[in-house]
C-alpha positions as CSV (number, residue, x, y, z in Angstrom):
1,M,0.0,0.0,0.0
2,Q,1.0,3.6,-0.5
3,A,0.1,6.6,1.5
4,K,1.3,10.1,2.1
5,S,2.1,11.4,5.5
6,K,4.0,14.3,7.0
7,L,7.1,13.9,9.2
8,R,6.6,14.9,12.8
9,R,9.3,15.6,15.4
10,W,9.4,13.2,18.3
11,G,12.2,14.4,20.6
12,N,15.5,14.3,18.5
13,S,13.9,12.0,15.9
14,F,11.2,12.2,13.3
15,G,8.2,9.9,13.0
16,V,5.4,9.1,10.6
17,V,1.8,8.5,11.5
18,L,0.1,5.8,9.5
19,P,-3.5,6.4,8.4
20,K,-6.1,4.3,10.3
21,E,-7.3,2.8,7.0
22,I,-3.9,1.3,6.3
23,V,-3.5,0.0,9.9
24,E,-6.8,-1.7,9.7
25,K,-6.4,-3.1,6.2
26,E,-3.0,-4.6,7.0
27,G,-4.1,-5.8,10.4
28,L,-1.2,-4.0,12.1
29,K,-0.8,-4.1,15.9
30,E,1.3,-1.9,18.2
31,G,4.9,-3.1,18.5
32,E,4.9,-4.9,15.2
33,E,7.8,-4.3,12.8
34,V,6.9,-2.8,9.4
35,E,8.9,-2.0,6.3
36,I,8.7,1.5,4.9
37,S,10.1,2.9,1.6
38,V,11.0,6.6,1.8
39,R,10.7,9.0,-1.1
40,K,10.4,12.7,-0.9
41,A,7.1,13.8,-2.5
42,S,7.7,16.3,-5.3
43,D,5.5,19.3,-5.9
44,I,4.4,19.4,-9.5
45,K,4.6,23.2,-9.4
46,Q,8.3,22.8,-9.1
47,L,8.4,21.2,-12.6
48,F,6.6,24.1,-14.3
49,G,8.8,25.6,-17.0
50,K,11.6,23.0,-16.7
51,Y,10.5,21.1,-19.8
52,P,9.7,23.3,-22.7
53,F,7.4,22.1,-25.5
54,K,7.7,23.8,-28.8
55,N,4.4,22.3,-30.1
56,L,2.2,21.4,-27.1
57,Q,-0.6,20.1,-29.3
58,L,1.7,17.7,-31.1
59,Q,3.0,16.4,-27.8
60,K,-0.6,15.8,-26.5
61,E,-1.4,13.9,-29.7
62,R,1.7,11.7,-29.3
63,M,0.8,10.9,-25.7
64,R,-2.8,10.0,-26.6
65,K,-1.5,7.5,-29.2
66,G,0.3,5.7,-26.4
67,W,-3.1,5.0,-24.7
68,E,-4.7,3.4,-27.7
């Protein structure tokens, strides 16, 4: 499962709170060991302007063909 969560400070460390839905779906109990993959979430606004398109309509048509 994937979920987004914010880091929170706990003393000198950081922690992550798991959403209740995930805890229930996975049947997690307090004290159990879990495996977590960490990846910083990127803000799509940061990508604006980084990838110029000379012909945006042509790019959209090419992308649509990939879905057919």
